[in-house]
N, C-alpha and C positions, 0 to 999 in steps of 0.2 A: 535650099530654097528659105529657110527663116532667115537665114544672115544677110542674104540678097535683099529680103523687104525692109528688114531694119536699117540697112544702107542706105537704102534709097529714101527713107525717112529722115536722113540726115543725122545718124547715130555712129559712133563707132562699135566694131563688134569683135570680141574673142570666139575663137570656138575651140571646143573640145569634144574629143569623139566618144567621151563615155564618161559615166559619174567619176571615177577616180582621178581620171584626166582633168574633170572641170573642177575639181576640189583642188587640185594642185595649182590650175590657173586661177582660182579664187583667192587662195591665200596669198600669189605672189601679186596679183594686179588690182584685187578689191573693187569690182566694178559696182555701179549703181544697180544694176539690174540684172539676175539671174533669169534665163528661159531655159527651162530645162525638161528633158525628156522623163515620161513618170517610170517607165520599165526599161533599166540598161543594166550592162554586165558591170560588175563589180558594185559601185555605190548605187542605188537606186534612186529616183527624183525625191522622194520620203527621206531616205536618209543623209542626201545630199542638202536638202531644206534644213532638216535639223543640225546638220553641222554648221551651215551658215547663220544660222539664228544664234547658236550657241557662241560663235567667232565673234559676234559684233561687238564693237565698242560704242562710241558715242554717236556713230551713224546709223542709216538703216538701209538696208539691201532690199528691194523688190522682187518677189520671186514669182514668177511665172510658169505653172506646170502645164506640158503638153500631154496629152493622153488621147488613144483611140477608142477610150471609153468613158466619155463623158456623161455622168448621170448623176443624181442628187446624192447617193451615197459616195462614189469618188471622189466629188467635190467638197462633201463633209470631211473626208478623210485627208484630203491636202489641206486644207485649210487648218485643221487640228495639227499636221505636221508643221507648219507654219508659212503655208504659201498663201500670197496675196491675191491669186487668179487663177483659174483653169482654164484652158481653152483647147477645143477639139483640133485633132491632127487630120490633116494639113491646117493650120490657122487661117482664118481669112483675113488679107490685108488690113481691112478696115477695123476689125476687131483687134487684131495687133495693134495696130495705131493707136486705138482708144485706150489700151492697156499702157501702152508707154507713155500717153499724155498724164495718164493717172498717177503711173511711176514717178514722172519728172516733178508732179506736184508735192506729192509724198516725201519724196527723197529730199528735195528742197525744204519742204518744211522741217522734217527733222535735223537737216543741217542747221537751219535758221536757229531752231530750239538749242540745238547741243552748242552752237556758237555763244548763244544768249546765255546759256548757263554757266559759261566758263569767262563770262566777262562782267565785271561790275558796270551796270549802266550810268552811275553818278560819276565815276571817275575813268572808267575806261579801263581800270587795271584788270587783271586777272581775278576772278573770282575765288571764295573758297574750296569750290569744288576744284578747280583747276590747281588751285595749290596743294590740295591734297593728293592729286594725280602726280602732279610734278614731283614732290616729295618722295613718294614711292619709287620713282624712277632713279631719283638723285639717291637717294639710300642704297639702293641694289648697286649703283655704279662704285658707291665709297665702297660698300663691302667685297664689290668682285675685282675692282680694278685699283683699289689702295688712293682714290681719289678723295680731296677733302674740299670743303667748303663751309661758307658761313651763313647764319641766319640772323639778319638784323629785322627786328621789330618796333617800328616806329608808332609812338601814340600821341593824339594830339588831344588837348584839353582846354576848353570846352569843345566838345565835338559836334558843333552845328553842321548843316549841311553844307553852309558856305565854306567854313573851315576846313572840312573835310575833303570839298573838291579842289580846292587852292592848294591844298597839300599833297591830292594826287598829282595835280598837275605839276607841280615842282618837284615832286620826285622821279615823275616819268621824263622830265626834261633833264635831270642830275644823273640817274644811274648810267652805267656805261653799257656797251653795247652786249655782252655777255649776261649781264644781271637780268633779273625778271621780279618786275612788281605784283603784289597782290593785296587785295583789299582784304584783310583778316576778319575786322570786326567793326561794328558802329564807327569807330575812331581809331580803328589801329590799321596798319600796312605792315606787309612783310616784304622784305627784299631778300632774294637768294643772290649769294655772293659767291658763285662757284672757282674753284682754285685759289682760295684767299685764305690764310691763315688770319688768327686773332688780331694781329699788328696790324696789317694792311687793312683787314675788316674794321677796324677802330676807327681809322684813318676816313675810310670811306663812310662809316657811320657819322663821324664828325661834319663832312661835308652835305650829307644829305639833311642832317639838323639844321646846320645854318641856310641851307636854300630853303628849306621848309618855314623855317621861322621868319624870312624875308617875306615869303608869300603868302602867310594865314595872317586873319585879321590881327590887331595889335590887344594884347592882353590875353593871347593863346599861349599854350606853353608846348614845347615839343620834345619828346623824351624818347631815347633809341635804346633799346637792349639788344645785344648780339651774344651770339653762342656760336662755337665751332662742332662740328662733327668730330665724335669719336671714330674708332676703327669699324665699328657695328651699329650704326646708328638706327634709331626707328622714330617714325615721322612725329608720333603722339609725344613722346618723353622730349624730343627736341623743342617742340613748340612750346610745349611746357617750361623748358628751360629759358627759352626766349623771353615768355610771358614774365617769368619771375625775374629776369635781368631788365625789363621795362619797368615792372613795379619798383625796383631797386632805383633806376635812373628816375622815376618820376617821384619818389619820396625823397630825393636829393635836390628837390626843386628845378626838376628839368636838366637833362644832360644825356650822357652816355654811360653806360654799364654794362660790363661784359663777363661772360662766364665761359671759361675754355682752359685751355693748356696751363695757363698762367695763373688760372683762378678756380681752382677746385677738382677740374677734371684730370685725369692721369697723365701725365708727360709722356708722349709717343716716342720712343727710342729706336733709332738702328743702329745695331751691332754689327762691325764692319773688322774684321780681324781674320788673316790666315790661318791663325793658330786656334783649330776647334776647342782645346782646351780652354785657352783665355775665353772664348765664346760662350763655353759651356758654364764657366765659373760665373763670368759677369752676367748672363742670362740668368743663373740661379739666385743670384745677390737680388736683380732686379724683379723677377718673378714673385719673389716673397716678400716683396716691400709694398705696401699700398701706396697708389699714387703713380706707378711707374706700368707704362705697357710697351711690351717689344713688338714692334712691328714686322721686323723682318732681321736677318743676318745675312752678310755678305762674306765671301772669302777673299776677295780681289777688289781692288780699284775700280773695274769695269761694272762690276756688279754692285758696288756700293752706290756708284752714281746711278746706274739705272733704278735699282731701288727706292733710292732716294728720291728721286723724280716721280717714281708712280705712287709711293705711298705716302711721300710729304709728310715725313715726323717733324717734331718738336726739336729733336737733339739726336746728332749722328755722334756715334763714338768710333772715330777713325784711327785704325794702328798706323803708325808713323812708316814702317816698312812693310809695304804690302806687294803683291805680285801686280802687274800692270799699272806702275807709275808711281806708286806710295801713296801714302795718306795726303800730301800736300796737292798733289795732283787731282786726287779726288774731291780735295775740299774747295779747291778753285772751282770745278765744273759743278759741285751741287751749289755753291753758292750764287754761282751764276744763273743755276734755274731756280733756286729758292732763296732768294735774298735774306728771308727772313729766318732761315734754319740757325740753328746753334752747333757747332761744330766742338766736340770736345776730344783732343789728342790723344792717344794711348801709345806709350812707348816702353820697350823693356829696360830703358834707362832714362835718367832726367838730365839728359846734357843740354846745355844752353842754345847749342847749333840745332838740334831738334824742335826744341821748344820756339826758337827764333823762327824756323822754317814753317812750321806750322800756325804761327801766329800770322806772318805774312800770307799765308795762304785763307785766313779768316777765322782759325780755332780763337774760343773765346776761354777754354779751359783746356787743364793738361793733367793727364794720371799717369802716374808710373805703375806698370804692372807688378802687382803684389803687396799694393795699397790698403788699407783695412778696408773694411765694409764701410765704415763711417766716412771715411774720407770720399770713397767713390760717390757714395750717396751725396755729400756736401757738395761735390764739384759739379755733379750733373745739376742737382736743383739751384746752385748759382749760376751756372751757365744757361738754364732755361729761362732765367729772369733778367739777362743782361741785357 
């Protein structure tokens, strides 16, 4: 009967047979309004209301409770639980309509407030609140799936309102479809550059700086600091590193400065060798040496390609002779997906043919198994800077 009345008033309706089913439907569909009975099997109306309130993010769900016992005490209990309104069963259609009109106004107001809080009114860029929320989600993706991204922080000096507005418009026009722009401070912006290493992010940062300098008033300087995520990033330290890079760029009279694998952060390495003893020995050398981070190990060519594309290391150490097509085949496929990655070939011998095959596949370094620890570290560092 309630569903029929709500439909006649022009609304879409989802139905649930009890509180437990109602909670499942709410989690799946996130409706704007919940009309729930007070006494039900499983979850009653009070507990369902409490769960809905606890689960809300930036939006708002209007909750009406139906009860056969509508008195002052029952109404107070419902409101304390988080309900917005209490209606007698069966609800009067006119009273139900008034409740839905109120619900529409309140939900719309909250939606507008939430939207406004996540957008900078001067530039249209995402707000600091939205940046904080998005960074938490992106950092979780890095930890869980091995994705990588860079943060570019752009500063405008002097940062008057006109300069900031023009800079925001220029940046919004220049960023690619997968990037996101935020206003970070009074005269600072942040651009998130997903799935980019420091090298490609530096190219993007220079492009953004050049476009912004053309747009801002004469005499305004534009600086950019960039930083790349590590394997377990945290939003706070990441933004602090980007700020430090921006300060460095500004002190050099405007320009681009970066902090990442090539400049102070650990070099992220993937070890790919079908010999577990070789992997163990290499891993032991790298794990005890500051400045290196082993992000994965692979025992054949297929696994090497899959792990490299997922965890996006700076350097991949590839055994020349591995099951699944060998190191040369893995190097070609890894370089196709990650043009900036550096490949170091590993071989049991130093034959010219092996070196030539791996160089053709994209390797920039070559290690013979049994090399000294110093030689291994030297070749990896040199390859990372290639």
